[in-house]
N, C-alpha and C positions, 0 to 999 in steps of 0.2 A: 588685792591679789592680782596676778597676771594670768589671764585665761588664754589658752590657745584657741584659735578658731579654725586653723587648718593643721593637718598633720603632714609632716615631711619625712620621708624615709632617708636615712643617712646614706651617703655615698661610700662605697667600699673602694679602697685604694690598694693596689698591689705594688709592692716595692721589690726591686731586685738589687742585688749587690754585684758589681763587676770588679774582679780583681785583676789587675794588670801584672803580668809576670815578665821578667826580663832582667838583663844585666845591669840596665841603667838604675841609678839610685831612685827609689820611689819618692815622689814628691807629695806633700800634703796638698789636699784640694784647696783652692782659694777660699777665703772666708766669704760667706754670703753677705751681699750688701745690706746695710741696715734698712729696716723697713721704714718707708716714708710715713711720717706721722699723718693721721687722717685729716682731710679737709673738713671744714665746718661750714655749713650753709644754714643760717638762721633766717627764717622767713616769718615776718610778722604782718598780720592783717590789722586793720584799723576799724574798730567798732563792729567787728563781725560777731554776731550773736551765736550763742551755743547751738541753736536749732537750725541753722541755715545750710550746712554742708550735707550732701547726700549721705555721707558715712555717719552723720549725727541725726539722721531722720528727715532732713530737708526734702521737700517733694518738688517744688515748682522751678528750681534753678539747677540745671545739670552742673555738677562739679567733678567731671571724670578724672581730672589729674590729681586733685587732692584726695579723691576717693581711692585712687590707685596707691597714693602715698600711704594711706591708712592700711590697705591690703598688704603692702609690702613691708610694713613695720608694725608699730604699736599705736593704737588709738587709746588715749587717756580719757576716761569718762569723768574723772574727778581732777582735771587739770585746772589749776588756779592761777590768777594774777594776784599781786599783793595790794592792788589798788584799783578801784573801779573807774579810773580815768587815765589818760594817756602818759603824761610825763613821769609821774612817780613810778609807774609800772615799768617804764623803759629804763629808769635809774636803777631799779632793782634787778631787772633782767641783765643789764650790762655789768653790774658790780657783784651780783651774787649775795647781796645783803638787803635786808629790809630797808627801804628808803627812809623810815623814821630814825634809823640809826645816825643819819647825817642831815636830818631836818628837811628833806625834799618831799614834802607831804602833798603839795597841791600843784595844779597847772600854773604856768607863768602868765597866761593871757597872750594875746597876739603882740605882734612886734611894737605896737604903739603903747601897749598897757604893761608890758613885762618889766619888773624891776631891772635896773641896768646890771645888777650883780647876779641875776638868776643864773643857776647852772649847776652842773654836777661838780661837787668839790674835788679839787685837785688831789686830795689825799685818798680819794676812792678810785683805785684804778679800774679801768674798763677791761672787759675781755680782750679787746684789741691791744691795749697796753701790756697786758700779761702775755699774750700770744706773740707779739712782735719780737721780743728778744729771743724767742725760741725758734726763730727762722720763718715764722709764718708771713706771708704776704696778706695784708689786711685791707679790706675794702668795705665801704658803706654806700648803699644806694637807697635813697628814699628820705623819710621824714626823721629829723633829728629830735627836736623839741627839748633839748637839754641845755639850752644856752645860746644867746645871740652874740655875746661880746667876744672880743679877742682873748684867746686862751681857753675858751669854752667850747670851741667848735669842733667838728669831727676830726679834722686834720690835725688838731692840736690835742686830741684824746686817743691817739693810737692808730687812727686810720690813715693808711698811706694814700688811699684814693677815696674820693668822696663825689658823688653826684646826687643832688637832691636839694632840699630846702630845710631851713632852720626852724620854722614855726610849727604850729600844731596842726595846721590844715593848709590846703592849697587847692586851687581850681584844677580841673583836668584838661580843659580844652586847649589845644594848640593855638599859636598866635593867628593862624589863618582859618580857624573854625568858628562857627557862629551858632552851635547847638545850644538851645536855651537850658538853663538849670531848672529843675523842678522847684516849685515853691516850697520853702521850709518854714513850718510853723516854730514859733518860739518854743524852746525846751531848755528849761534852766539846768537840766542834768547833762546837757551836751556842751562840748567845747565851743568856744567862739569859732565859727566857720571861716573859711577862707574869705578875707576881706579884699575885694577888688581894688580898693583904694590903696591897700598895703602893697599889692603886687604891682600896680601902676606906678607907685612912688618908689619902687625898688626896695621896699622894706622887707619883702619876703620873696626874693627872686629864686629861680632855679640856679644852682650853682655848680660848677665843676671845680672841685677844690674851693677856692675863694673867689672865683671869677664868674660873673653873671653869664647865663646862657640863654639865648632865644630859642626855646625848644619848639620844634615843628610837629612833633607827634603828640598824640594824646598821652597823658602823663603815665598811665599804668603800663602802656606799651613801651614807653621811653624808658621807664625804670627797669623793665624786663630786658630790653636792648642792652642797657648798661651792665646789668648783672650778668647777662650771658657773655658780654665782652670780657668782664673781669675774669669770670671762670675759665674762659678760653685762653686768655693771656697767661694765666698763672697755673695752668694744670700740671706743670712739670715740677711744681714746688708745693709744699703745703700751704693752704690758703684758708683765711677766715673771711667769709662773705656775709655781711649783715645786711638784710634787705627788709627794712620796714616800710611797706607799702602805705600809701595814704588811703587806698581803697580798703573798705567801702564807706569811709567817712564822708559827711557832707562837705561841700555841696554836691547835690545829685546831679551828675553830668556824665554822659556816656556817648560813644560814637553812634550815629544813626544806624549803622549796619548792625551793631550789637543790640540796640533797642528793637529792631525789626525781628530779631529772633524770638521776642516775647510779646507778640501781637496780642496774645490772649490775656495779657495783664494790663493794668491801667494805672495811669498817674505815676505816683512816686514808686510804686512797687515795680513797674515796668523799668524804670530807669535804674533802680537798685538791682534788679535781676541782671540787667546788662553790665553794670559795674562789677557784680560778683563773678559773672561769666568771664569778664576781662581779667579779673584777678586770677581766676583758675587757669586761664590760657597763659597768663604771665608766669605762673608757677610751673606749668607744663613746659614752657620754653626753657626755663633754667634747668629743670630735670632732664630734659632732652640733651642739653648741652653737656651735662655731666656724663651722660651715656655716650655721646659722640666722642668725648675725650677720654673714654675708658676710666672715668673716675667714679662710677656708681658704687663699686665695692669698697672704695676707700674714702667715702665721704659720709659723715653724720649729718643728716638733714633734719631740721626741726621746723615745724610750722605751728603757729599759735596765733591767737588774737590778743590784742593789748588790753581788752576789757570787754564786757558784754555790750550788747547792742542797745542803742537808743531808739527803741522801737517806735515811739511816737514821732520822731523826726525823719527817720529814714526807712522804717518798716523792718529793720534788721531784728530777726526773731531770736529769742532766747529759749524757744522750745518750751518744755515743761516747768522752767524755772521761774521763780518769783523775782520780780524786780528788773531793773534796767541798769544801763551805765550810769555811774554816779552814785550807786547804792551798794552797800555791803550785803544785800541779799544775794543769793546764789546767781540771779540773772545779771548782776553787775561784776561778779568776780570769778565765776566758773566759765571757762572758755574751752573752744576746741583746741586740742594739742595733740600733734602727731609727731613721732620720731622714727626715723629709718636709718639703719646702718647694717647693710647686709652682712651676715656672718656673726654679728655681735648682738643684734637685737632680733629675736625670732620674728619672722614675717607672719602677718595675720593674727596678732595678739591684741588683747584688750586689757588695759591696766585700770582696775577699779579703785585702787588705793589712792588717796590724795597725793598729788605732787604739785609742784609750783614753779613759777618762773625763777625763783631764787635757786632752785636746784639745777637749772640748766648751766649756769656758769660753772659750777662745781663739776658737772658731767662733761662739759667741754674740755676743762683743764685736765681731768683724769684721762680723757680719751687721748689727748696730746702728751700724756706722761708727765704732766706738770703738777706741782703741789697746789692745793687749793686751801691755803691757810687763811684764817680770819673770815671765812664766809658763813652765812646763815644756811646756805644750801647743802644738799647732800648729793653725792655722785649716784645717779640713777642706774648706771650701767650694770652693776652686780644684781640689782633687783630685776630690771627688765630683761636681763639675760638669763635669769633663773638661778644664779649662784646663791642668792639670798632670798629667803621666803618671807621674812618679816617686812612690813611696810617701811618705806624709806624714811618716814618722818612720823612722829607722834602727834604733832599739832601744827596748826596754821593760825596765824593772828592777823587782825586788820584794825587799823585806826585811820579814819578818814574824817578829820574834824570832830564832830559830835557823834559820829557813827563808829561803833566798836563791835567787833565780832571775833570769836575763836572757834575753831573746829578741832576736836579731839575724837578720833575714831568716827563713830556714827553721829556724835553729838555736835551740834552747832548752837552757840549762844550768841544772840544779837541784842545790842543795846543802842537805842536811838535817843540821844540827848538825855533828859531826865526821866524818860519813860522806864518802866520796869523791864527787866531783861526777859527775852523770849527764847525758849529752848525748843529745839526741833531734832527729831530723829531722821537723819537724812537717808538712812537705809530704807525707811518705810515711807518717807514724806519728803521727797526731793523738791516739791514745790513749797516747802515751808509754810504749810497751811494750818497745822495743828500745834499750837503753843503747849508744850508739856512742862513749863516751868513750875506750875503749882503741884504737879504730881511728882517732880523729881527735884526737891529743894537741895538734896546733897550734891547732885550733879551740877546744879547751878552754882552752888558755893564753890565747888572745885574748879569749875571753868573760870569763874570771876577771879579766883585767887591766881590761877595760872596766867590769865591775861594781864593781870597786875605785875607779876613777875616779869613777863615779857616786856611790858610798857616801861618798867623801871630802867631798862637798858637803852631807852630811846631818848631823842632830843625833842625839844618843842619844835614846831614848824618854823623854819627860818624865814619863810615868805608866806604872806597872807593868801587866803583862798581868793581866786579870781574866777 
């Protein structure tokens, strides 16, 4: 359900009709200009756990801009990704389809390890490819992770402008900085981190379009700069701006001035806090540009994380949830998710019903007045705006190698390899601590059958897990 957390009184409008009398022939008033389709700004954090933002209970890292975004729109408490790692989540986000439908189930590895043909299949149009023919300017700033080869890069998948990198991670330090990275312990659930050898060899460069760039700013600030520039250049036309930050993904690196703001913290946590604060500042700069250009009211802004936090490697907390990045427990797939569109999404609301990244493409297309055929997602606007009361979806499913899960209503069934399925009541046990499978065999059977029906529509993984 969607719960209001603030009450707003409606404005009253007075209208008057002026009739002009005279001998001249009365002229019909000119037709009102067609309303400009809304802009869309899609902001994605990397490896940001459910429990870090202030609006989700985080305590030690101020996130004022993201908290304000939550106050001005809707905060989803059951927002999900379709995979607990990066690349498959992004494939689903940009296509509006479960990534298993087209075999993109695992990460590709870094530039030296990735299969040459890895990438989002051409027959799966991205949001940018759908919006471009409708007159949208399309831009991407940040991490791609959906293909390295010619034909699979952002500028070949609907984005007119691109600034960022193609791999799954990148260092943050500018060329003239020497701030050390915090040590990172081995974590099999985490992606391969930025490999300095790759970057030195030019295998994972910062690109503008397809041209290498020698970036002089810390990377999170540079991405904010580029995103602000795109929004400023295109404010007179509808635009789609996709900003997948690499913060707060490893390696742990942050400007000294930001680290100094967290002198009370130590080690990895101190650097992580500085990175998160830098991410919040970057989001604030983008939102401020929308306000400065008068685009606040006509822009759908979405913020989410691509998966849960890898707490052991970066300290990114998943709050009360069980599990981490790389797992289909709630801590791997339930993420912070915020949506704002003044006048269309009531401010200060909380959405408790399950929604997912696959719903965002359908929502964006509906906002732009476009058809959303062949998608697994649902348009969230009627539900978030209060026109419909029933939940937008009846179930969500996951398949990540030998990990399988399904959620229907309050029930979630998890199966790991050949182990017995485990059943949880998420309304009473969000931490998935009490297995109810033995007490509810009929629910277990129902969910297993539903997951099987879903999986029959999927393909085997096209590329092996890396």
